[in-house]
VOGU-3710 file (C-alpha; in Angstrom, 3 decimals, decimal comma):
1> mtsrstlhdl> -17,402/11,540/22,074  -16,558/8,405/23,919  -18,052/8,522/27,393  -15,202/7,884/30,414  -16,928/4,531/31,459  -16,617/3,309/27,893  -12,984/4,518/27,685  -12,328/2,880/30,786  -13,775/-0,560/29,263  -11,984/0,013/26,208
11> stefhrlhap> -8,506/0,483/28,035  -9,174/-2,501/30,487  -9,779/-4,443/27,220  -6,766/-3,241/25,575  -4,734/-4,186/28,708  -6,216/-7,643/28,416  -5,023/-8,019/24,796  -1,314/-7,540/26,026  -1,764/-10,462/28,665  0,055/-13,597/28,631
21> gagvplvlpn> -1,692/-16,277/27,162  -4,030/-14,238/24,898  -3,356/-15,844/21,919  -1,257/-14,673/18,867  0,357/-11,207/19,181  -1,466/-8,448/19,219  -1,244/-7,451/15,661  -1,950/-3,596/14,792  -1,944/-2,473/11,297  -1,186/1,052/11,617
31> awdvmsarli> -3,906/3,944/10,681  -3,778/7,618/9,824  -7,382/8,742/9,482  -10,956/7,655/9,841  -10,806/5,921/6,252  -7,592/3,766/7,200  -9,036/3,179/10,666  -12,379/1,802/9,539  -10,713/-0,423/6,863  -8,431/-1,891/9,639
41> eeagasaiat> -11,298/-2,304/11,681  -13,443/-4,114/8,922  -10,073/-6,591/8,467  -10,572/-7,899/11,915  -8,177/-6,013/13,998  -8,787/-6,295/17,901  -7,490/-2,711/18,513  -6,345/0,645/16,299  -3,048/1,919/16,833  -2,075/5,570/14,944
51> tsagvawalg> 0,804/6,198/13,154  2,297/9,658/13,558  4,376/9,800/10,674  1,031/8,733/8,380  -1,037/11,587/10,280  1,789/14,202/9,510  1,931/13,225/5,649  -1,904/13,420/5,579  -1,872/16,656/7,219  1,018/18,024/4,765
61> rpdgevvtrd> 3,399/17,921/7,038  6,792/16,086/7,501  7,226/13,410/10,112  8,958/14,197/13,224  6,385/16,128/16,158  6,169/18,891/13,135  2,408/18,652/13,720  0,864/20,470/16,800  -0,306/18,935/19,809  -4,132/20,036/18,730
71> qmievvrria> -3,770/18,533/15,422  -2,653/15,118/16,235  -5,427/14,980/18,779  -7,974/16,081/16,264  -7,020/12,886/14,264  -7,438/10,937/17,398  -10,776/12,129/18,216  -12,014/11,203/14,576  -10,859/7,829/14,596  -11,748/7,287/18,394
81> savhlpvtad> -15,292/8,486/17,391  -15,544/6,402/14,088  -14,435/2,762/15,654  -15,718/0,307/18,231  -12,235/-0,898/19,410  -9,507/0,257/21,752  -7,235/3,192/20,084  -4,102/3,716/20,985  -2,326/7,113/19,931  1,211/7,769/18,709
91> veggygvgtp> 1,776/10,909/20,515  5,521/10,975/19,241  7,384/12,808/22,364  4,560/13,969/23,882  4,606/17,379/22,329  5,002/21,206/23,885  9,105/21,125/24,925  9,213/17,534/26,195  8,712/18,584/29,863  6,647/16,176/32,048
101> rdvaetvrrv> 3,955/18,799/32,269  3,963/18,769/28,653  3,377/15,010/28,541  0,939/15,240/31,137  -1,102/17,986/29,346  -0,979/15,451/26,145  -2,082/12,691/27,920  -5,157/14,427/29,530  -6,289/15,788/26,106  -5,554/12,383/24,441
111> idagaaginl> -7,760/10,726/26,939  -10,302/13,316/26,406  -10,286/12,365/22,578  -11,048/8,633/23,261  -7,462/7,153/23,324  -6,849/3,804/25,356  -3,446/4,221/25,158  -0,559/6,031/23,971  3,209/5,270/22,468  5,629/7,733/24,286
121> edgsrgddly> 9,103/7,915/22,666  12,344/8,640/24,060  13,973/10,325/21,387  14,406/13,928/21,469  13,772/16,194/18,441  17,395/16,257/17,622  19,607/13,304/17,106  19,898/12,152/20,758  17,591/10,651/23,430  16,176/11,807/26,762
131> atseqveria> 18,291/10,739/29,154  16,813/7,845/31,164  16,051/9,826/34,234  14,376/12,468/31,925  12,292/9,729/30,328  11,461/8,376/33,706  9,685/11,549/35,025  7,992/11,897/31,694  6,453/8,501/31,882  5,856/9,222/35,782
141> aarsaaaaee> 3,874/12,229/34,567  1,834/10,407/32,041  1,010/7,717/34,283  -0,427/10,160/37,170  -2,315/11,893/34,498  -3,796/8,966/33,478  -4,681/8,366/37,003  -6,255/11,341/37,536  -8,545/10,916/34,875  -9,478/7,112/36,295
151> vplfinarid> -8,785/5,634/33,025  -6,266/2,961/32,879  -4,153/3,980/30,070  -1,602/1,598/28,297  1,589/3,500/28,285  3,753/1,641/25,631  7,161/3,289/26,190  9,113/3,690/23,143  13,080/3,237/22,939  14,870/4,283/20,261
161> vylrgvgsda> 18,363/2,767/20,914  18,257/0,571/17,752  16,490/3,292/15,597  18,764/5,931/15,755  21,966/3,702/16,347  23,117/4,793/19,944  25,940/3,267/21,023  27,961/0,375/19,642  26,431/-3,017/18,264  27,710/-4,674/21,181
171> erldltvera> 26,232/-1,933/23,648  22,618/-1,511/22,501  20,771/-4,588/24,029  21,925/-3,569/27,585  21,420/0,037/26,932  17,893/-0,936/25,871  17,336/-3,273/28,721  18,414/-0,707/31,179  16,093/1,753/29,833  13,246/-0,487/29,800
181> rayvaagadg> 13,341/-1,554/33,312  13,369/1,910/34,466  10,400/2,881/32,276  8,317/0,179/33,654  9,286/0,987/36,943  8,062/4,476/36,363  4,629/3,189/35,086  5,145/2,086/31,525  2,869/-1,033/30,628  4,782/-1,984/27,596
191> ifvpgvvdge> 8,054/-1,652/25,849  8,274/-0,645/22,093  11,811/-1,102/20,783  11,483/-0,072/16,761  14,564/-0,890/14,691  15,330/-4,431/15,749  14,438/-7,105/12,975  16,897/-9,927/14,195  15,461/-12,808/15,881  18,246/-13,536/17,875
201> tirqlvpavg> 17,973/-9,946/19,422  14,415/-10,248/20,105  14,562/-13,561/21,751  16,906/-11,878/24,379  14,568/-8,880/24,585  11,374/-10,761/25,167  12,281/-11,894/29,069  14,670/-8,826/29,497  12,617/-5,915/29,316  10,193/-6,866/32,147
211> aplnvmagqg> 6,971/-6,011/30,150  5,167/-7,226/27,095  7,327/-6,568/23,925  6,018/-4,382/20,811  8,231/-4,934/17,711  7,829/-2,881/14,681  7,538/-5,604/11,951  8,318/-5,337/8,206  10,272/-6,747/5,613  13,181/-8,535/7,029
221> spgigelhem> 11,438/-9,508/10,107  10,396/-12,589/11,481  6,982/-13,667/10,360  4,047/-12,977/13,142  3,742/-16,806/13,868  7,632/-16,869/14,354  7,362/-13,454/16,826  4,509/-15,526/18,659  6,898/-18,067/19,349  9,664/-15,896/20,591
231> gvvrvsvgpa> 7,123/-14,504/23,130  6,584/-11,061/21,350  3,294/-9,660/22,228  2,647/-6,825/20,171  3,659/-6,446/16,631  2,986/-3,227/14,900  3,866/-1,875/11,058  4,630/1,780/11,626  4,112/3,905/8,733  4,449/0,865/6,271
241> ialtvmaeir> 0,839/0,723/5,106  0,546/4,618/4,827  3,979/4,609/2,439  2,252/1,404/0,480  -0,858/3,544/-0,218  1,123/6,434/-1,171  3,183/4,409/-3,733  -0,028/3,057/-5,081  -1,496/6,652/-5,438  2,107/7,456/-7,314
251> rasvellrhg> 1,539/4,455/-9,622  -1,862/5,095/-10,668  -1,192/8,776/-11,158  1,579/8,164/-13,015  -0,231/5,642/-15,131  -3,236/7,604/-15,906  -0,806/10,711/-16,847  2,091/9,294/-18,708  0,495/6,416/-20,394  -3,165/7,088/-20,625
261> sygalrdrme> -4,280/3,505/-19,174  -6,412/2,264/-16,153  -4,302/-1,034/-15,026  -3,705/0,499/-11,896  -7,458/1,238/-10,987  -8,518/-2,364/-11,769  -7,739/-3,838/-8,040  -10,059/-1,528/-6,075  -12,708/-1,595/-3,513  -16,427/-1,272/-4,802
271> yteanalfaq> -17,745/2,050/-4,396  -20,830/0,608/-2,141  -18,770/-0,929/-0,127  -16,456/1,948/0,366  -19,512/3,957/1,070  -20,852/1,614/3,479  -17,874/1,565/5,831  -18,843/5,036/6,939  -22,824/5,097/6,634  -23,208/4,345/10,529
281> ig> -20,500/6,933/11,940  -22,259/9,799/13,724
//
């Protein structure tokens, strides 16, 4: 288990990684279990971010806050205990029924599990977003809970305006900026706007949101270097790596079962190298 003093240091380091002038953007290939987290750590990551979708699929559940708080936090605990980096946990909408009290409880539990940061989204379980005032209360509850635990938890406030197609194309930038500024005033440390891939919108968001901007990159997004030039501080990829791994498992299985050949097994990690990833985990 991560000690409170160690977690304080990890959280402080995680904040530093978002600071202006920290260099290239903080790039977070998203993990969903200990295996993926250790591989990402060994690849040279500065921090580990979880993907709630990947965690859900690995547990045999669909995405969308179907897994329980206990299930999600247990995965975070296992990951945080297995790596030496700050871990930021995707806690979806905060679990329970989404009240500020539920969010505060999730924050207390995720800190106890060893997380240095969280993603907290403003999309409800339905098709709508929480009202800005509701999300402000939820972020404030998260900040208060973290302060009570004496951990400078990095709260990355996710805004789903673009992801869910809220409003018209012309309205979405203003809606996002309005929410972002309210969330920062309530205690958010960063702003995450998934669903934005065009450079012009990203360029406008960077100075407007009032906090380090996180974008979810992928096919069609500007490259990491371009995002850096735009002023993006944090880049994650959501469930993309988990989906890639799932596609590879299916491809290899189909080849074995339907064709009786082994081509998909050619490019693989050596057994001894894989085993060594986990030899030092207590």
